[in-house]
Z-matrix of the N, CA and C atoms (Angstrom, degrees):
N
C 1 1.459
C 2 1.527 1 108.27
N 3 1.321 2 117.13 1 136.44
C 4 1.467 3 120.95 2 -179.19
C 5 1.526 4 110.86 3 -69.26
N 6 1.334 5 116.35 4 159.75
C 7 1.471 6 121.44 5 179.20
C 8 1.521 7 111.07 6 -60.58
N 9 1.334 8 115.57 7 -38.32
C 10 1.472 9 119.85 8 -179.19
C 11 1.529 10 110.31 9 -63.59
N 12 1.340 11 117.11 10 -45.88
C 13 1.465 12 120.60 11 179.39
C 14 1.524 13 110.84 12 -64.25
N 15 1.356 14 117.33 13 -40.26
C 16 1.459 15 120.67 14 178.07
C 17 1.526 16 110.59 15 -61.90
N 18 1.329 17 116.47 16 -42.44
C 19 1.468 18 120.76 17 -179.77
C 20 1.517 19 110.47 18 -63.06
N 21 1.328 20 117.65 19 -40.12
C 22 1.462 21 120.52 20 179.41
C 23 1.524 22 110.84 21 -67.06
N 24 1.330 23 117.29 22 -35.99
C 25 1.456 24 120.75 23 180.00
C 26 1.525 25 111.60 24 -70.14
N 27 1.322 26 117.25 25 -32.17
C 28 1.453 27 121.04 26 -175.62
C 29 1.521 28 113.08 27 -81.72
N 30 1.295 29 117.61 28 -26.54
C 31 1.456 30 119.85 29 -178.30
C 32 1.523 31 109.75 30 -79.43
N 33 1.319 32 115.27 31 148.03
C 34 1.464 33 118.15 32 177.40
C 35 1.526 34 109.22 33 -80.27
N 36 1.310 35 117.77 34 148.77
C 37 1.462 36 120.62 35 -177.95
C 38 1.533 37 111.30 36 -68.01
N 39 1.324 38 115.24 37 148.62
C 40 1.464 39 120.01 38 176.31
C 41 1.525 40 111.30 39 -110.26
N 42 1.314 41 116.42 40 -8.04
C 43 1.457 42 119.04 41 -178.01
C 44 1.508 43 112.24 42 -153.34
N 45 1.329 44 113.19 43 174.77
C 46 1.455 45 120.84 44 171.91
C 47 1.522 46 107.97 45 -128.40
N 48 1.302 47 115.48 46 153.37
C 49 1.461 48 122.27 47 175.74
C 50 1.516 49 106.87 48 -108.92
N 51 1.337 50 116.66 49 132.07
C 52 1.461 51 121.25 50 174.81
C 53 1.521 52 108.75 51 -127.81
N 54 1.322 53 115.40 52 149.64
C 55 1.462 54 121.27 53 177.56
C 56 1.515 55 108.89 54 -96.46
N 57 1.316 56 116.54 55 125.74
C 58 1.463 57 121.95 56 170.66
C 59 1.520 58 105.78 57 -93.10
N 60 1.317 59 117.41 58 125.23
C 61 1.461 60 120.91 59 -173.63
C 62 1.524 61 112.15 60 -70.72
N 63 1.332 62 114.83 61 149.27
C 64 1.468 63 120.40 62 175.18
C 65 1.518 64 110.18 63 -61.13
N 66 1.336 65 116.01 64 -36.47
C 67 1.463 66 120.19 65 179.89
C 68 1.527 67 110.65 66 -59.59
N 69 1.336 68 116.86 67 -45.31
C 70 1.459 69 120.26 68 -179.88
C 71 1.532 70 111.00 69 -64.99
N 72 1.327 71 115.96 70 -48.51
C 73 1.469 72 119.50 71 -174.16
C 74 1.522 73 112.02 72 -70.44
N 75 1.322 74 117.73 73 -45.64
C 76 1.457 75 119.76 74 -172.24
C 77 1.527 76 114.28 75 -93.48
N 78 1.347 77 118.14 76 -30.22
C 79 1.462 78 119.53 77 -176.23
C 80 1.523 79 112.65 78 -104.74
N 81 1.336 80 116.74 79 -56.04
C 82 1.462 81 120.20 80 -174.83
C 83 1.536 82 112.28 81 -66.60
N 84 1.324 83 116.55 82 -48.75
C 85 1.463 84 120.33 83 -177.19
C 86 1.520 85 111.00 84 -100.52
N 87 1.296 86 118.22 85 -43.31
C 88 1.462 87 122.82 86 -174.34
C 89 1.526 88 108.78 87 97.86
N 90 1.320 89 116.84 88 137.97
C 91 1.465 90 121.03 89 -173.23
C 92 1.525 91 112.48 90 -59.21
N 93 1.323 92 117.95 91 -49.20
C 94 1.472 93 120.50 92 -178.01
C 95 1.520 94 111.60 93 -61.68
N 96 1.328 95 116.50 94 -43.59
C 97 1.466 96 120.71 95 179.31
C 98 1.529 97 110.50 96 -66.74
N 99 1.339 98 117.20 97 -37.58
C 100 1.458 99 120.92 98 176.39
C 101 1.524 100 110.61 99 -59.16
N 102 1.327 101 117.38 100 -48.07
C 103 1.470 102 120.98 101 -179.95
C 104 1.524 103 110.05 102 -61.51
N 105 1.337 104 117.31 103 -42.73
C 106 1.481 105 119.98 104 178.40
C 107 1.519 106 111.06 105 -62.27
N 108 1.331 107 117.81 106 -44.94
C 109 1.461 108 121.12 107 -176.54
C 110 1.528 109 112.07 108 -74.48
N 111 1.310 110 117.12 109 -46.58
C 112 1.460 111 119.53 110 -173.13
C 113 1.525 112 111.93 111 -81.17
N 114 1.309 113 117.63 112 -51.46
C 115 1.462 114 120.43 113 -174.05
C 116 1.517 115 111.79 114 -85.34
N 117 1.315 116 117.02 115 -58.18
C 118 1.457 117 120.68 116 -172.00
C 119 1.516 118 112.70 117 -66.54
N 120 1.328 119 118.09 118 -51.05
C 121 1.465 120 117.76 119 -175.09
C 122 1.526 121 112.44 120 -73.45
N 123 1.332 122 119.28 121 -31.61
C 124 1.466 123 119.21 122 176.27
C 125 1.528 124 110.88 123 -67.01
N 126 1.326 125 117.39 124 -33.19
C 127 1.461 126 120.46 125 178.35
C 128 1.528 127 112.57 126 -80.67
N 129 1.326 128 117.71 127 -23.87
C 130 1.466 129 120.97 128 -175.11
C 131 1.523 130 113.34 129 -86.69
N 132 1.308 131 117.86 130 -26.40
C 133 1.461 132 120.52 131 -172.83
C 134 1.525 133 111.46 132 -131.54
N 135 1.325 134 115.49 133 136.31
C 136 1.456 135 120.29 134 176.31
C 137 1.527 136 111.90 135 -71.39
N 138 1.340 137 116.79 136 -17.89
C 139 1.464 138 121.19 137 -176.85
C 140 1.521 139 113.52 138 -93.85
N 141 1.314 140 118.28 139 -4.10
C 142 1.469 141 120.97 140 -177.67
C 143 1.523 142 111.00 141 -79.30
N 144 1.322 143 115.32 142 136.41
C 145 1.461 144 123.10 143 -179.40
C 146 1.530 145 108.15 144 -134.00
N 147 1.316 146 116.70 145 141.25
C 148 1.466 147 122.79 146 173.86
C 149 1.517 148 107.09 147 -110.77
N 150 1.319 149 117.36 148 124.42
C 151 1.465 150 122.72 149 177.30
C 152 1.517 151 108.94 150 -92.70
N 153 1.321 152 116.01 151 128.72
C 154 1.465 153 120.60 152 178.71
C 155 1.526 154 109.01 153 -127.96
N 156 1.332 155 116.12 154 132.39
C 157 1.476 156 122.33 155 179.44
C 158 1.521 157 110.45 156 -72.73
N 159 1.332 158 115.71 157 138.71
C 160 1.463 159 121.70 158 173.45
C 161 1.523 160 109.53 159 -130.11
N 162 1.340 161 116.23 160 151.31
C 163 1.470 162 120.43 161 175.95
C 164 1.520 163 110.55 162 -73.15
N 165 1.317 164 116.29 163 -31.21
C 166 1.454 165 121.45 164 176.96
C 167 1.527 166 109.44 165 -159.67
N 168 1.304 167 115.79 166 161.87
C 169 1.459 168 122.00 167 -179.45
C 170 1.526 169 108.91 168 -82.74
N 171 1.344 170 118.37 169 137.45
C 172 1.469 171 119.63 170 176.91
C 173 1.527 172 111.22 171 -59.79
N 174 1.318 173 115.77 172 144.69
C 175 1.470 174 120.44 173 178.12
C 176 1.518 175 111.36 174 -83.14
N 177 1.334 176 116.54 175 -28.95
C 178 1.462 177 121.14 176 177.13
C 179 1.531 178 109.52 177 -89.58
N 180 1.322 179 116.08 178 144.61
C 181 1.467 180 119.51 179 175.11
C 182 1.519 181 108.62 180 -73.87
N 183 1.324 182 115.96 181 130.89
C 184 1.463 183 121.39 182 -179.93
C 185 1.526 184 109.74 183 -133.38
N 186 1.317 185 115.44 184 153.21
C 187 1.466 186 121.46 185 -177.98
C 188 1.517 187 113.37 186 -99.00
N 189 1.341 188 115.91 187 -35.59
C 190 1.460 189 120.54 188 -169.96
C 191 1.520 190 112.44 189 -118.34
N 192 1.327 191 113.86 190 153.75
C 193 1.449 192 122.06 191 169.65
C 194 1.520 193 107.39 192 -121.26
N 195 1.321 194 115.89 193 120.54
C 196 1.460 195 121.64 194 176.28
C 197 1.524 196 107.60 195 -95.31
N 198 1.324 197 116.02 196 128.58
C 199 1.460 198 122.31 197 -174.30
C 200 1.522 199 109.90 198 -100.32
N 201 1.327 200 114.33 199 124.15
C 202 1.457 201 122.84 200 -178.19
C 203 1.517 202 109.47 201 -112.06
N 204 1.325 203 117.14 202 126.88
C 205 1.461 204 121.67 203 167.95
C 206 1.512 205 109.23 204 -157.58
N 207 1.317 206 115.93 205 157.01
C 208 1.464 207 122.73 206 -176.82
C 209 1.526 208 112.63 207 54.62
N 210 1.337 209 117.35 208 36.69
C 211 1.452 210 121.28 209 174.05
C 212 1.512 211 116.60 210 77.16
N 213 1.346 212 117.92 211 10.88
C 214 1.467 213 120.79 212 179.06
C 215 1.519 214 109.85 213 -144.59
N 216 1.327 215 115.76 214 149.63
C 217 1.458 216 120.07 215 169.62
C 218 1.522 217 105.44 216 -77.28
N 219 1.338 218 115.74 217 120.36
C 220 1.465 219 121.00 218 -171.84
C 221 1.523 220 114.08 219 -103.64
N 222 1.337 221 117.80 220 -37.06
C 223 1.470 222 121.40 221 -173.19
C 224 1.518 223 111.31 222 -141.68
N 225 1.332 224 114.40 223 162.69
C 226 1.460 225 122.46 224 169.86
C 227 1.528 226 107.34 225 -129.35
N 228 1.318 227 115.90 226 132.42
C 229 1.468 228 121.55 227 176.29
C 230 1.523 229 107.87 228 -126.44
N 231 1.305 230 115.75 229 158.69
C 232 1.462 231 120.52 230 175.88
C 233 1.523 232 109.58 231 -81.52
N 234 1.312 233 115.92 232 145.90
C 235 1.457 234 120.74 233 175.56
C 236 1.523 235 107.13 234 -92.35
N 237 1.324 236 116.45 235 118.56
C 238 1.461 237 121.05 236 179.50
C 239 1.524 238 110.13 237 -78.62
N 240 1.329 239 116.37 238 -45.75
C 241 1.461 240 121.46 239 -179.87
C 242 1.515 241 110.17 240 -175.34
N 243 1.315 242 115.03 241 173.72
C 244 1.455 243 122.50 242 173.59
C 245 1.518 244 107.44 243 -116.80
N 246 1.328 245 116.33 244 146.75
C 247 1.463 246 121.29 245 177.76
C 248 1.523 247 109.17 246 -124.18
N 249 1.309 248 114.75 247 152.72
C 250 1.465 249 121.42 248 176.70
C 251 1.525 250 109.82 249 -69.43
N 252 1.295 251 115.01 250 169.70
C 253 1.458 252 122.36 251 -179.36
C 254 1.534 253 112.00 252 -60.70
N 255 1.305 254 116.10 253 130.08
C 256 1.458 255 123.18 254 169.92
C 257 1.526 256 108.00 255 -163.76
N 258 1.333 257 116.66 256 156.31
C 259 1.463 258 121.67 257 -179.95
C 260 1.520 259 109.56 258 -77.60
N 261 1.317 260 115.84 259 135.24
C 262 1.463 261 121.61 260 176.29
C 263 1.514 262 108.20 261 -131.52
N 264 1.321 263 115.54 262 129.49
C 265 1.463 264 121.86 263 175.57
C 266 1.517 265 107.63 264 -111.01
N 267 1.330 266 116.02 265 127.78
C 268 1.455 267 121.74 266 -178.07
C 269 1.527 268 110.71 267 -89.49
N 270 1.315 269 116.36 268 166.37
C 271 1.469 270 122.55 269 -176.75
C 272 1.529 271 112.20 270 -58.83
N 273 1.337 272 116.96 271 -30.22
C 274 1.471 273 119.67 272 -179.18
C 275 1.528 274 112.70 273 -84.24
N 276 1.343 275 118.19 274 4.44
C 277 1.459 276 121.77 275 176.33
C 278 1.513 277 115.43 276 96.80
N 279 1.328 278 118.02 277 -12.92
C 280 1.467 279 119.82 278 178.05
C 281 1.526 280 109.23 279 -68.12
N 282 1.329 281 116.87 280 138.08
C 283 1.457 282 121.71 281 -178.01
C 284 1.518 283 109.53 282 -130.65
N 285 1.337 284 117.00 283 136.29
C 286 1.450 285 122.32 284 -177.75
C 287 1.527 286 110.20 285 -137.60
N 288 1.332 287 115.26 286 149.66
C 289 1.457 288 121.88 287 174.67
C 290 1.532 289 107.93 288 -138.19
N 291 1.347 290 117.42 289 76.39
C 292 1.460 291 120.52 290 -177.68
C 293 1.531 292 111.81 291 -81.59
N 294 1.308 293 115.89 292 176.89
C 295 1.469 294 120.46 293 176.45
C 296 1.530 295 111.49 294 -74.01
N 297 1.335 296 116.64 295 -25.98
C 298 1.465 297 121.43 296 178.45
C 299 1.520 298 109.21 297 -155.94
N 300 1.325 299 115.88 298 154.54
C 301 1.462 300 122.46 299 175.02
C 302 1.519 301 108.52 300 -114.05
N 303 1.326 302 115.99 301 140.20
C 304 1.458 303 121.96 302 171.24
C 305 1.518 304 105.95 303 -111.88
N 306 1.320 305 117.43 304 125.33
C 307 1.457 306 121.98 305 179.42
C 308 1.517 307 108.48 306 -102.40
N 309 1.334 308 115.43 307 120.39
C 310 1.460 309 121.73 308 -178.31
C 311 1.515 310 110.33 309 -104.81
N 312 1.339 311 115.64 310 147.40
C 313 1.459 312 121.03 311 177.19
C 314 1.525 313 108.52 312 -137.91
N 315 1.325 314 115.45 313 171.72
C 316 1.448 315 120.91 314 -179.45
C 317 1.518 316 111.75 315 -77.91
N 318 1.294 317 117.07 316 170.85
C 319 1.461 318 124.41 317 3.09
C 320 1.532 319 112.48 318 -78.69
N 321 1.308 320 115.02 319 145.70
C 322 1.462 321 121.52 320 173.08
C 323 1.522 322 106.19 321 -95.05
N 324 1.320 323 115.65 322 124.08
C 325 1.463 324 121.75 323 -176.13
C 326 1.519 325 108.63 324 -112.55
N 327 1.326 326 116.00 325 128.27
C 328 1.468 327 121.29 326 176.96
C 329 1.522 328 108.70 327 -76.28
N 330 1.322 329 116.39 328 139.21
C 331 1.469 330 120.72 329 177.90
C 332 1.521 331 109.58 330 -58.48
N 333 1.332 332 118.18 331 130.15
C 334 1.466 333 120.51 332 -177.24
C 335 1.523 334 114.16 333 -77.05
N 336 1.331 335 117.31 334 -8.72
C 337 1.458 336 122.10 335 179.62
C 338 1.527 337 107.63 336 -154.16
N 339 1.316 338 116.86 337 166.15
C 340 1.465 339 121.07 338 179.98
C 341 1.525 340 110.86 339 -69.79
N 342 1.323 341 115.09 340 130.19
C 343 1.463 342 121.50 341 174.49
C 344 1.527 343 106.41 342 -125.85
N 345 1.341 344 117.38 343 87.20
C 346 1.464 345 120.28 344 -177.27
C 347 1.528 346 111.84 345 -68.42
N 348 1.324 347 115.41 346 141.04
C 349 1.459 348 121.78 347 177.03
C 350 1.519 349 108.18 348 -163.81
N 351 1.309 350 116.53 349 143.76
C 352 1.464 351 120.68 350 175.92
C 353 1.521 352 109.17 351 -80.46
N 354 1.318 353 115.60 352 148.22
C 355 1.455 354 120.78 353 177.81
C 356 1.521 355 111.90 354 -68.48
N 357 1.322 356 115.81 355 159.09
C 358 1.458 357 121.93 356 -179.11
C 359 1.521 358 108.46 357 -156.29
N 360 1.324 359 116.18 358 168.35
C 361 1.460 360 121.32 359 176.84
C 362 1.520 361 108.90 360 -92.69
N 363 1.329 362 116.34 361 154.49
C 364 1.455 363 120.77 362 178.68
C 365 1.519 364 111.02 363 78.86
N 366 1.336 365 116.06 364 -144.11
C 367 1.458 366 120.65 365 177.93
C 368 1.514 367 109.34 366 -141.67
N 369 1.325 368 115.04 367 163.09
C 370 1.471 369 121.75 368 176.40
C 371 1.522 370 107.99 369 -129.40
N 372 1.320 371 116.56 370 138.98
C 373 1.446 372 121.13 371 174.80
C 374 1.526 373 109.26 372 -74.08
N 375 1.346 374 116.64 373 152.46
C 376 1.455 375 119.62 374 179.31
C 377 1.529 376 111.01 375 -154.74
N 378 1.312 377 114.66 376 161.84
C 379 1.469 378 122.33 377 171.87
C 380 1.531 379 107.26 378 -80.28
N 381 1.310 380 116.95 379 171.93
C 382 1.469 381 120.27 380 177.75
C 383 1.520 382 109.04 381 -64.82
N 384 1.356 383 116.20 382 130.11
C 385 1.461 384 121.12 383 -176.77
C 386 1.525 385 112.25 384 -101.77
N 387 1.314 386 116.81 385 -35.78
C 388 1.467 387 122.27 386 177.19
C 389 1.503 388 108.50 387 -162.39
């Protein structure tokens, strides 16, 4: 194993990567509205929070959530906290009851370069990417 790979294995993760589905971004919410809600309002207000469904809460403490959609990691947001399972109904009528909630807050940072990755279910731990 190379020194670089060993170093990555030994360090504790600082973030998780999650896939935002095309259905959510393009159909349920709409791309323009998604950008306004996720990027613009999280960066504009200290009180803005984005709720994201998770299958389970990470066991390791992490600071960042890297958002993957359309085959690339597009953004990084701060993780404000995790919440236990409960039903949440959003203003647009969508209702979810996941096993855990991840609450994201700003600043939302756009990836400075292309980071290609295939989508997946759940989350993956990662080192700091940008």
